[in-house]
mmCIF file of the N, C-alpha and C atoms, coordinates in Angstrom:
data_MODEL
# 
_entry.id   MODEL 
# 
loop_
_atom_site.group_PDB 
_atom_site.id 
_atom_site.type_symbol 
_atom_site.label_atom_id 
_atom_site.label_alt_id 
_atom_site.label_comp_id 
_atom_site.label_asym_id 
_atom_site.label_entity_id 
_atom_site.label_seq_id 
_atom_site.pdbx_PDB_ins_code 
_atom_site.Cartn_x 
_atom_site.Cartn_y 
_atom_site.Cartn_z 
_atom_site.occupancy 
_atom_site.B_iso_or_equiv 
_atom_site.pdbx_formal_charge 
_atom_site.auth_seq_id 
_atom_site.auth_comp_id 
_atom_site.auth_asym_id 
_atom_site.auth_atom_id 
_atom_site.pdbx_PDB_model_num 
ATOM 1   N N  . UNK A 1 1  ? -19.102 -1.171  -1.850  1.00 0.00 ? 1  UNK A N  1 
ATOM 2   C CA . UNK A 1 1  ? -17.724 -1.001  -2.256  1.00 0.00 ? 1  UNK A CA 1 
ATOM 3   C C  . UNK A 1 1  ? -17.484 -1.766  -3.549  1.00 0.00 ? 1  UNK A C  1 
ATOM 4   N N  . UNK A 1 2  ? -16.824 -1.114  -4.475  1.00 0.00 ? 2  UNK A N  1 
ATOM 5   C CA . UNK A 1 2  ? -16.581 -1.742  -5.768  1.00 0.00 ? 2  UNK A CA 1 
ATOM 6   C C  . UNK A 1 2  ? -15.401 -2.696  -5.701  1.00 0.00 ? 2  UNK A C  1 
ATOM 7   N N  . UNK A 1 3  ? -15.480 -3.776  -6.415  1.00 0.00 ? 3  UNK A N  1 
ATOM 8   C CA . UNK A 1 3  ? -14.407 -4.767  -6.461  1.00 0.00 ? 3  UNK A CA 1 
ATOM 9   C C  . UNK A 1 3  ? -13.816 -4.749  -7.864  1.00 0.00 ? 3  UNK A C  1 
ATOM 10  N N  . UNK A 1 4  ? -12.792 -3.950  -8.060  1.00 0.00 ? 4  UNK A N  1 
ATOM 11  C CA . UNK A 1 4  ? -12.119 -3.920  -9.354  1.00 0.00 ? 4  UNK A CA 1 
ATOM 12  C C  . UNK A 1 4  ? -10.666 -4.294  -9.164  1.00 0.00 ? 4  UNK A C  1 
ATOM 13  N N  . UNK A 1 5  ? -10.029 -4.824  -10.184 1.00 0.00 ? 5  UNK A N  1 
ATOM 14  C CA . UNK A 1 5  ? -8.686  -5.364  -10.076 1.00 0.00 ? 5  UNK A CA 1 
ATOM 15  C C  . UNK A 1 5  ? -7.648  -4.305  -9.714  1.00 0.00 ? 5  UNK A C  1 
ATOM 16  N N  . UNK A 1 6  ? -7.801  -3.117  -10.188 1.00 0.00 ? 6  UNK A N  1 
ATOM 17  C CA . UNK A 1 6  ? -6.788  -2.095  -9.964  1.00 0.00 ? 6  UNK A CA 1 
ATOM 18  C C  . UNK A 1 6  ? -7.292  -0.995  -9.044  1.00 0.00 ? 6  UNK A C  1 
ATOM 19  N N  . UNK A 1 7  ? -7.974  -1.387  -7.997  1.00 0.00 ? 7  UNK A N  1 
ATOM 20  C CA . UNK A 1 7  ? -8.511  -0.391  -7.085  1.00 0.00 ? 7  UNK A CA 1 
ATOM 21  C C  . UNK A 1 7  ? -7.408  0.232   -6.246  1.00 0.00 ? 7  UNK A C  1 
ATOM 22  N N  . UNK A 1 8  ? -7.453  1.540   -6.045  1.00 0.00 ? 8  UNK A N  1 
ATOM 23  C CA . UNK A 1 8  ? -6.414  2.187   -5.248  1.00 0.00 ? 8  UNK A CA 1 
ATOM 24  C C  . UNK A 1 8  ? -6.522  1.754   -3.786  1.00 0.00 ? 8  UNK A C  1 
ATOM 25  N N  . UNK A 1 9  ? -5.383  1.466   -3.195  1.00 0.00 ? 9  UNK A N  1 
ATOM 26  C CA . UNK A 1 9  ? -5.333  1.073   -1.788  1.00 0.00 ? 9  UNK A CA 1 
ATOM 27  C C  . UNK A 1 9  ? -4.217  1.831   -1.094  1.00 0.00 ? 9  UNK A C  1 
ATOM 28  N N  . UNK A 1 10 ? -4.300  1.954   0.216   1.00 0.00 ? 10 UNK A N  1 
ATOM 29  C CA . UNK A 1 10 ? -3.236  2.612   0.947   1.00 0.00 ? 10 UNK A CA 1 
ATOM 30  C C  . UNK A 1 10 ? -1.925  1.835   0.786   1.00 0.00 ? 10 UNK A C  1 
ATOM 31  N N  . UNK A 1 11 ? -0.827  2.535   0.773   1.00 0.00 ? 11 UNK A N  1 
ATOM 32  C CA . UNK A 1 11 ? 0.467   1.902   0.596   1.00 0.00 ? 11 UNK A CA 1 
ATOM 33  C C  . UNK A 1 11 ? 1.524   2.695   1.343   1.00 0.00 ? 11 UNK A C  1 
ATOM 34  N N  . UNK A 1 12 ? 2.581   2.003   1.744   1.00 0.00 ? 12 UNK A N  1 
ATOM 35  C CA . UNK A 1 12 ? 3.711   2.679   2.375   1.00 0.00 ? 12 UNK A CA 1 
ATOM 36  C C  . UNK A 1 12 ? 4.564   3.392   1.338   1.00 0.00 ? 12 UNK A C  1 
ATOM 37  N N  . UNK A 1 13 ? 4.379   3.043   0.082   1.00 0.00 ? 13 UNK A N  1 
ATOM 38  C CA . UNK A 1 13 ? 5.150   3.650   -0.990  1.00 0.00 ? 13 UNK A CA 1 
ATOM 39  C C  . UNK A 1 13 ? 4.473   4.925   -1.468  1.00 0.00 ? 13 UNK A C  1 
ATOM 40  N N  . UNK A 1 14 ? 5.251   5.891   -1.934  1.00 0.00 ? 14 UNK A N  1 
ATOM 41  C CA . UNK A 1 14 ? 4.622   7.107   -2.470  1.00 0.00 ? 14 UNK A CA 1 
ATOM 42  C C  . UNK A 1 14 ? 3.758   6.775   -3.687  1.00 0.00 ? 14 UNK A C  1 
ATOM 43  N N  . UNK A 1 15 ? 2.562   7.322   -3.766  1.00 0.00 ? 15 UNK A N  1 
ATOM 44  C CA . UNK A 1 15 ? 1.681   7.014   -4.890  1.00 0.00 ? 15 UNK A CA 1 
ATOM 45  C C  . UNK A 1 15 ? 2.099   7.746   -6.159  1.00 0.00 ? 15 UNK A C  1 
ATOM 46  N N  . UNK A 1 16 ? 1.768   7.145   -7.279  1.00 0.00 ? 16 UNK A N  1 
ATOM 47  C CA . UNK A 1 16 ? 1.949   7.854   -8.550  1.00 0.00 ? 16 UNK A CA 1 
ATOM 48  C C  . UNK A 1 16 ? 0.858   8.916   -8.638  1.00 0.00 ? 16 UNK A C  1 
ATOM 49  N N  . UNK A 1 17 ? 0.984   9.788   -9.603  1.00 0.00 ? 17 UNK A N  1 
ATOM 50  C CA . UNK A 1 17 ? -0.035  10.826  -9.780  1.00 0.00 ? 17 UNK A CA 1 
ATOM 51  C C  . UNK A 1 17 ? -1.401  10.209  -10.063 1.00 0.00 ? 17 UNK A C  1 
ATOM 52  N N  . UNK A 1 18 ? -1.422  9.142   -10.875 1.00 0.00 ? 18 UNK A N  1 
ATOM 53  C CA . UNK A 1 18 ? -2.683  8.469   -11.199 1.00 0.00 ? 18 UNK A CA 1 
ATOM 54  C C  . UNK A 1 18 ? -3.287  7.799   -9.970  1.00 0.00 ? 18 UNK A C  1 
ATOM 55  N N  . UNK A 1 19 ? -2.432  7.146   -9.154  1.00 0.00 ? 19 UNK A N  1 
ATOM 56  C CA . UNK A 1 19 ? -2.935  6.497   -7.936  1.00 0.00 ? 19 UNK A CA 1 
ATOM 57  C C  . UNK A 1 19 ? -3.482  7.536   -6.957  1.00 0.00 ? 19 UNK A C  1 
ATOM 58  N N  . UNK A 1 20 ? -2.775  8.642   -6.821  1.00 0.00 ? 20 UNK A N  1 
ATOM 59  C CA . UNK A 1 20 ? -3.231  9.695   -5.917  1.00 0.00 ? 20 UNK A CA 1 
ATOM 60  C C  . UNK A 1 20 ? -4.559  10.287  -6.387  1.00 0.00 ? 20 UNK A C  1 
ATOM 61  N N  . UNK A 1 21 ? -4.687  10.504  -7.677  1.00 0.00 ? 21 UNK A N  1 
ATOM 62  C CA . UNK A 1 21 ? -5.936  11.037  -8.226  1.00 0.00 ? 21 UNK A CA 1 
ATOM 63  C C  . UNK A 1 21 ? -7.080  10.053  -8.008  1.00 0.00 ? 21 UNK A C  1 
ATOM 64  N N  . UNK A 1 22 ? -6.815  8.758   -8.217  1.00 0.00 ? 22 UNK A N  1 
ATOM 65  C CA . UNK A 1 22 ? -7.854  7.738   -8.013  1.00 0.00 ? 22 UNK A CA 1 
ATOM 66  C C  . UNK A 1 22 ? -8.280  7.689   -6.550  1.00 0.00 ? 22 UNK A C  1 
ATOM 67  N N  . UNK A 1 23 ? -7.297  7.797   -5.631  1.00 0.00 ? 23 UNK A N  1 
ATOM 68  C CA . UNK A 1 23 ? -7.599  7.763   -4.198  1.00 0.00 ? 23 UNK A CA 1 
ATOM 69  C C  . UNK A 1 23 ? -8.434  8.979   -3.811  1.00 0.00 ? 23 UNK A C  1 
ATOM 70  N N  . UNK A 1 24 ? -8.061  10.150  -4.295  1.00 0.00 ? 24 UNK A N  1 
ATOM 71  C CA . UNK A 1 24 ? -8.779  11.374  -3.944  1.00 0.00 ? 24 UNK A CA 1 
ATOM 72  C C  . UNK A 1 24 ? -10.183 11.408  -4.540  1.00 0.00 ? 24 UNK A C  1 
ATOM 73  N N  . UNK A 1 25 ? -10.397 10.657  -5.591  1.00 0.00 ? 25 UNK A N  1 
ATOM 74  C CA . UNK A 1 25 ? -11.719 10.593  -6.231  1.00 0.00 ? 25 UNK A CA 1 
ATOM 75  C C  . UNK A 1 25 ? -12.705 9.823   -5.361  1.00 0.00 ? 25 UNK A C  1 
ATOM 76  N N  . UNK A 1 26 ? -12.194 8.920   -4.512  1.00 0.00 ? 26 UNK A N  1 
ATOM 77  C CA . UNK A 1 26 ? -13.062 8.101   -3.656  1.00 0.00 ? 26 UNK A CA 1 
ATOM 78  C C  . UNK A 1 26 ? -13.702 8.943   -2.557  1.00 0.00 ? 26 UNK A C  1 
ATOM 79  N N  . UNK A 1 27 ? -14.898 8.538   -2.163  1.00 0.00 ? 27 UNK A N  1 
ATOM 80  C CA . UNK A 1 27 ? -15.531 9.203   -1.022  1.00 0.00 ? 27 UNK A CA 1 
ATOM 81  C C  . UNK A 1 27 ? -14.814 8.744   0.257   1.00 0.00 ? 27 UNK A C  1 
ATOM 82  N N  . UNK A 1 28 ? -14.940 9.511   1.307   1.00 0.00 ? 28 UNK A N  1 
ATOM 83  C CA . UNK A 1 28 ? -14.248 9.244   2.569   1.00 0.00 ? 28 UNK A CA 1 
ATOM 84  C C  . UNK A 1 28 ? -14.531 7.841   3.098   1.00 0.00 ? 28 UNK A C  1 
ATOM 85  N N  . UNK A 1 29 ? -15.799 7.423   3.074   1.00 0.00 ? 29 UNK A N  1 
ATOM 86  C CA . UNK A 1 29 ? -16.155 6.104   3.586   1.00 0.00 ? 29 UNK A CA 1 
ATOM 87  C C  . UNK A 1 29 ? -15.453 4.989   2.805   1.00 0.00 ? 29 UNK A C  1 
ATOM 88  N N  . UNK A 1 30 ? -15.291 5.176   1.506   1.00 0.00 ? 30 UNK A N  1 
ATOM 89  C CA . UNK A 1 30 ? -14.608 4.184   0.674   1.00 0.00 ? 30 UNK A CA 1 
ATOM 90  C C  . UNK A 1 30 ? -13.120 4.155   1.020   1.00 0.00 ? 30 UNK A C  1 
ATOM 91  N N  . UNK A 1 31 ? -12.529 5.315   1.245   1.00 0.00 ? 31 UNK A N  1 
ATOM 92  C CA . UNK A 1 31 ? -11.120 5.364   1.642   1.00 0.00 ? 31 UNK A CA 1 
ATOM 93  C C  . UNK A 1 31 ? -10.909 4.638   2.975   1.00 0.00 ? 31 UNK A C  1 
ATOM 94  N N  . UNK A 1 32 ? -11.802 4.882   3.920   1.00 0.00 ? 32 UNK A N  1 
ATOM 95  C CA . UNK A 1 32 ? -11.713 4.226   5.227   1.00 0.00 ? 32 UNK A CA 1 
ATOM 96  C C  . UNK A 1 32 ? -11.871 2.722   5.077   1.00 0.00 ? 32 UNK A C  1 
ATOM 97  N N  . UNK A 1 33 ? -12.840 2.279   4.275   1.00 0.00 ? 33 UNK A N  1 
ATOM 98  C CA . UNK A 1 33 ? -13.070 0.848   4.084   1.00 0.00 ? 33 UNK A CA 1 
ATOM 99  C C  . UNK A 1 33 ? -11.851 0.180   3.462   1.00 0.00 ? 33 UNK A C  1 
ATOM 100 N N  . UNK A 1 34 ? -11.254 0.823   2.477   1.00 0.00 ? 34 UNK A N  1 
ATOM 101 C CA . UNK A 1 34 ? -10.084 0.244   1.821   1.00 0.00 ? 34 UNK A CA 1 
ATOM 102 C C  . UNK A 1 34 ? -8.877  0.211   2.750   1.00 0.00 ? 34 UNK A C  1 
ATOM 103 N N  . UNK A 1 35 ? -8.721  1.256   3.568   1.00 0.00 ? 35 UNK A N  1 
ATOM 104 C CA . UNK A 1 35 ? -7.640  1.259   4.549   1.00 0.00 ? 35 UNK A CA 1 
ATOM 105 C C  . UNK A 1 35 ? -7.834  0.132   5.548   1.00 0.00 ? 35 UNK A C  1 
ATOM 106 N N  . UNK A 1 36 ? -9.054  -0.037  6.027   1.00 0.00 ? 36 UNK A N  1 
ATOM 107 C CA . UNK A 1 36 ? -9.359  -1.097  6.976   1.00 0.00 ? 36 UNK A CA 1 
ATOM 108 C C  . UNK A 1 36 ? -9.095  -2.474  6.346   1.00 0.00 ? 36 UNK A C  1 
ATOM 109 N N  . UNK A 1 37 ? -9.539  -2.671  5.098   1.00 0.00 ? 37 UNK A N  1 
ATOM 110 C CA . UNK A 1 37 ? -9.299  -3.941  4.401   1.00 0.00 ? 37 UNK A CA 1 
ATOM 111 C C  . UNK A 1 37 ? -7.807  -4.243  4.287   1.00 0.00 ? 37 UNK A C  1 
ATOM 112 N N  . UNK A 1 38 ? -7.034  -3.214  3.986   1.00 0.00 ? 38 UNK A N  1 
ATOM 113 C CA . UNK A 1 38 ? -5.589  -3.393  3.839   1.00 0.00 ? 38 UNK A CA 1 
ATOM 114 C C  . UNK A 1 38 ? -4.951  -3.784  5.163   1.00 0.00 ? 38 UNK A C  1 
ATOM 115 N N  . UNK A 1 39 ? -5.346  -3.122  6.240   1.00 0.00 ? 39 UNK A N  1 
ATOM 116 C CA . UNK A 1 39 ? -4.757  -3.400  7.543   1.00 0.00 ? 39 UNK A CA 1 
ATOM 117 C C  . UNK A 1 39 ? -5.202  -4.737  8.121   1.00 0.00 ? 39 UNK A C  1 
ATOM 118 N N  . UNK A 1 40 ? -6.372  -5.214  7.726   1.00 0.00 ? 40 UNK A N  1 
ATOM 119 C CA . UNK A 1 40 ? -6.877  -6.486  8.244   1.00 0.00 ? 40 UNK A CA 1 
ATOM 120 C C  . UNK A 1 40 ? -6.546  -7.680  7.342   1.00 0.00 ? 40 UNK A C  1 
ATOM 121 N N  . UNK A 1 41 ? -5.917  -7.426  6.212   1.00 0.00 ? 41 UNK A N  1 
ATOM 122 C CA . UNK A 1 41 ? -5.557  -8.510  5.290   1.00 0.00 ? 41 UNK A CA 1 
ATOM 123 C C  . UNK A 1 41 ? -4.510  -9.422  5.927   1.00 0.00 ? 41 UNK A C  1 
ATOM 124 N N  . UNK A 1 42 ? -4.536  -10.711 5.593   1.00 0.00 ? 42 UNK A N  1 
ATOM 125 C CA . UNK A 1 42 ? -3.572  -11.649 6.159   1.00 0.00 ? 42 UNK A CA 1 
ATOM 126 C C  . UNK A 1 42 ? -2.117  -11.223 5.926   1.00 0.00 ? 42 UNK A C  1 
ATOM 127 N N  . UNK A 1 43 ? -1.836  -10.586 4.800   1.00 0.00 ? 43 UNK A N  1 
ATOM 128 C CA . UNK A 1 43 ? -0.475  -10.158 4.497   1.00 0.00 ? 43 UNK A CA 1 
ATOM 129 C C  . UNK A 1 43 ? 0.018   -9.128  5.509   1.00 0.00 ? 43 UNK A C  1 
ATOM 130 N N  . UNK A 1 44 ? -0.889  -8.356  6.082   1.00 0.00 ? 44 UNK A N  1 
ATOM 131 C CA . UNK A 1 44 ? -0.501  -7.309  7.030   1.00 0.00 ? 44 UNK A CA 1 
ATOM 132 C C  . UNK A 1 44 ? -0.119  -7.897  8.386   1.00 0.00 ? 44 UNK A C  1 
ATOM 133 N N  . UNK A 1 45 ? -0.399  -9.163  8.600   1.00 0.00 ? 45 UNK A N  1 
ATOM 134 C CA . UNK A 1 45 ? -0.114  -9.776  9.894   1.00 0.00 ? 45 UNK A CA 1 
ATOM 135 C C  . UNK A 1 45 ? 1.199   -10.556 9.912   1.00 0.00 ? 45 UNK A C  1 
ATOM 136 N N  . UNK A 1 46 ? 1.883   -10.580 8.771   1.00 0.00 ? 46 UNK A N  1 
ATOM 137 C CA . UNK A 1 46 ? 3.145   -11.313 8.734   1.00 0.00 ? 46 UNK A CA 1 
ATOM 138 C C  . UNK A 1 46 ? 4.173   -10.620 9.602   1.00 0.00 ? 46 UNK A C  1 
ATOM 139 N N  . UNK A 1 47 ? 4.957   -11.430 10.292  1.00 0.00 ? 47 UNK A N  1 
ATOM 140 C CA . UNK A 1 47 ? 6.005   -10.913 11.144  1.00 0.00 ? 47 UNK A CA 1 
ATOM 141 C C  . UNK A 1 47 ? 7.339   -11.140 10.446  1.00 0.00 ? 47 UNK A C  1 
ATOM 142 N N  . UNK A 1 48 ? 8.200   -10.165 10.520  1.00 0.00 ? 48 UNK A N  1 
ATOM 143 C CA . UNK A 1 48 ? 9.507   -10.281 9.898   1.00 0.00 ? 48 UNK A CA 1 
ATOM 144 C C  . UNK A 1 48 ? 10.569  -9.974  10.932  1.00 0.00 ? 48 UNK A C  1 
ATOM 145 N N  . UNK A 1 49 ? 11.680  -10.642 10.795  1.00 0.00 ? 49 UNK A N  1 
ATOM 146 C CA . UNK A 1 49 ? 12.802  -10.359 11.694  1.00 0.00 ? 49 UNK A CA 1 
ATOM 147 C C  . UNK A 1 49 ? 13.735  -9.319  11.088  1.00 0.00 ? 49 UNK A C  1 
ATOM 148 N N  . UNK A 1 50 ? 13.397  -8.827  9.903   1.00 0.00 ? 50 UNK A N  1 
ATOM 149 C CA . UNK A 1 50 ? 14.217  -7.817  9.242   1.00 0.00 ? 50 UNK A CA 1 
ATOM 150 C C  . UNK A 1 50 ? 14.016  -6.467  9.923   1.00 0.00 ? 50 UNK A C  1 
ATOM 151 N N  . UNK A 1 51 ? 15.109  -5.757  10.099  1.00 0.00 ? 51 UNK A N  1 
ATOM 152 C CA . UNK A 1 51 ? 15.014  -4.407  10.646  1.00 0.00 ? 51 UNK A CA 1 
ATOM 153 C C  . UNK A 1 51 ? 14.729  -3.439  9.496   1.00 0.00 ? 51 UNK A C  1 
ATOM 154 N N  . UNK A 1 52 ? 14.418  -2.202  9.832   1.00 0.00 ? 52 UNK A N  1 
ATOM 155 C CA . UNK A 1 52 ? 14.202  -1.203  8.791   1.00 0.00 ? 52 UNK A CA 1 
ATOM 156 C C  . UNK A 1 52 ? 15.468  -1.004  7.972   1.00 0.00 ? 52 UNK A C  1 
ATOM 157 N N  . UNK A 1 53 ? 16.642  -1.090  8.622   1.00 0.00 ? 53 UNK A N  1 
ATOM 158 C CA . UNK A 1 53 ? 17.906  -0.982  7.890   1.00 0.00 ? 53 UNK A CA 1 
ATOM 159 C C  . UNK A 1 53 ? 18.043  -2.112  6.876   1.00 0.00 ? 53 UNK A C  1 
ATOM 160 N N  . UNK A 1 54 ? 17.645  -3.336  7.266   1.00 0.00 ? 54 UNK A N  1 
ATOM 161 C CA . UNK A 1 54 ? 17.688  -4.474  6.336   1.00 0.00 ? 54 UNK A CA 1 
ATOM 162 C C  . UNK A 1 54 ? 16.787  -4.225  5.126   1.00 0.00 ? 54 UNK A C  1 
ATOM 163 N N  . UNK A 1 55 ? 15.612  -3.697  5.384   1.00 0.00 ? 55 UNK A N  1 
ATOM 164 C CA . UNK A 1 55 ? 14.661  -3.417  4.315   1.00 0.00 ? 55 UNK A CA 1 
ATOM 165 C C  . UNK A 1 55 ? 15.228  -2.355  3.365   1.00 0.00 ? 55 UNK A C  1 
ATOM 166 N N  . UNK A 1 56 ? 15.824  -1.313  3.927   1.00 0.00 ? 56 UNK A N  1 
ATOM 167 C CA . UNK A 1 56 ? 16.421  -0.263  3.106   1.00 0.00 ? 56 UNK A CA 1 
ATOM 168 C C  . UNK A 1 56 ? 17.556  -0.796  2.236   1.00 0.00 ? 56 UNK A C  1 
ATOM 169 N N  . UNK A 1 57 ? 18.378  -1.653  2.795   1.00 0.00 ? 57 UNK A N  1 
ATOM 170 C CA . UNK A 1 57 ? 19.491  -2.233  2.033   1.00 0.00 ? 57 UNK A CA 1 
ATOM 171 C C  . UNK A 1 57 ? 18.963  -3.023  0.843   1.00 0.00 ? 57 UNK A C  1 
ATOM 172 N N  . UNK A 1 58 ? 17.970  -3.870  1.079   1.00 0.00 ? 58 UNK A N  1 
ATOM 173 C CA . UNK A 1 58 ? 17.382  -4.664  -0.006  1.00 0.00 ? 58 UNK A CA 1 
ATOM 174 C C  . UNK A 1 58 ? 16.746  -3.759  -1.056  1.00 0.00 ? 58 UNK A C  1 
ATOM 175 N N  . UNK A 1 59 ? 16.009  -2.744  -0.614  1.00 0.00 ? 59 UNK A N  1 
ATOM 176 C CA . UNK A 1 59 ? 15.365  -1.821  -1.549  1.00 0.00 ? 59 UNK A CA 1 
ATOM 177 C C  . UNK A 1 59 ? 16.378  -1.077  -2.395  1.00 0.00 ? 59 UNK A C  1 
ATOM 178 N N  . UNK A 1 60 ? 17.445  -0.626  -1.768  1.00 0.00 ? 60 UNK A N  1 
ATOM 179 C CA . UNK A 1 60 ? 18.480  0.093   -2.527  1.00 0.00 ? 60 UNK A CA 1 
ATOM 180 C C  . UNK A 1 60 ? 19.181  -0.801  -3.520  1.00 0.00 ? 60 UNK A C  1 
ATOM 181 N N  . UNK A 1 61 ? 19.356  -2.069  -3.169  1.00 0.00 ? 61 UNK A N  1 
ATOM 182 C CA . UNK A 1 61 ? 19.959  -3.018  -4.117  1.00 0.00 ? 61 UNK A CA 1 
ATOM 183 C C  . UNK A 1 61 ? 19.034  -3.229  -5.323  1.00 0.00 ? 61 UNK A C  1 
ATOM 184 N N  . UNK A 1 62 ? 17.735  -3.314  -5.080  1.00 0.00 ? 62 UNK A N  1 
ATOM 185 C CA . UNK A 1 62 ? 16.780  -3.490  -6.184  1.00 0.00 ? 62 UNK A CA 1 
ATOM 186 C C  . UNK A 1 62 ? 16.799  -2.290  -7.136  1.00 0.00 ? 62 UNK A C  1 
ATOM 187 N N  . UNK A 1 63 ? 16.869  -1.105  -6.561  1.00 0.00 ? 63 UNK A N  1 
ATOM 188 C CA . UNK A 1 63 ? 16.882  0.101   -7.376  1.00 0.00 ? 63 UNK A CA 1 
ATOM 189 C C  . UNK A 1 63 ? 18.166  0.189   -8.205  1.00 0.00 ? 63 UNK A C  1 
ATOM 190 N N  . UNK A 1 64 ? 19.253  -0.289  -7.646  1.00 0.00 ? 64 UNK A N  1 
ATOM 191 C CA . UNK A 1 64 ? 20.551  -0.217  -8.329  1.00 0.00 ? 64 UNK A CA 1 
ATOM 192 C C  . UNK A 1 64 ? 20.655  -1.177  -9.510  1.00 0.00 ? 64 UNK A C  1 
ATOM 193 N N  . UNK A 1 65 ? 19.786  -2.172  -9.580  1.00 0.00 ? 65 UNK A N  1 
ATOM 194 C CA . UNK A 1 65 ? 19.861  -3.167  -10.661 1.00 0.00 ? 65 UNK A CA 1 
ATOM 195 C C  . UNK A 1 65 ? 19.528  -2.600  -11.993 1.00 0.00 ? 65 UNK A C  1 
# 
């Protein structure tokens, strides 16, 4: 697996056209490995007391700025 700074990774956000193209360029095993790395990362284990509504409110405020 290659270790580059801007490697495409799975995200909850919609990908840009460039990100989608980079992801589709990867072989299946690389996509699986990157998905697994993302899900097992320490950041993925953080617990939040925010509800989805709270997250949406914050996101909409950021977009409105």
